[in-house]
N, C-alpha and C positions, 0 to 999 in steps of 0.2 A: 751359227749362233750357240751360245752355251746357256743353260738357265743358272740363274745367280739367286741366291735365296738372301733376303734382307729383312728387316724390321718391318717393312713395310709390304712385304710380300715378296713373290717370286717374280723374275722378269728376264728377258733373253737380252743376252749382251753380246755383241760380237766377239769371236777370240783374238788372241794376240797374233798378227800376221807373221811375226817374227817366231821361228823356231829355231832351239839349239839342241844338239843331242844330249849335252848333259845338262841343261839348266832347264828348270821348271819356269815356265811363263804364264801360267794361267792364273788367272784373278781368283784371290784368295778370300775373297768376299765383296760384299757389297760397296759400291763407292761411298764416300763420306757424304753425311747429310750436310746442307746448306749450313755454314758456321760451325759444324762439328769441331775443328780444328783450330777455331780463331784464337783463342787464348795460347794454346800452345805456339803458334805461329807468332803472335806479337812479342811473346816472352822471348823466343830466338832472335827476334829482332830490338831487344832492348828493352819492352815496354815493362815497368812493373806493376803489381797488380792495382795501385790506385790509377794509375795512368790508363790500365784497361777498363777498369770501373768508368772512369771518366768518359771515355769512349763511349761505351754502353749507356750512360746516362744520357749522354747529348745523341744518342740514335746514330751513332758514326758506325759502329759495329752492330 
């Protein structure tokens, strides 16, 4: 287990079981918060700002 600091405090997280001699695989930071990247993901899927706002207004996201 490795300590990970986030905006909600520090917690233990299992280390990556895969290791490579020339590649860093440790976590760079805390996991995303629930919904943190929703707008970015929906934009990549082709939803424009008006569509994303409609989804929020209808409590879909």
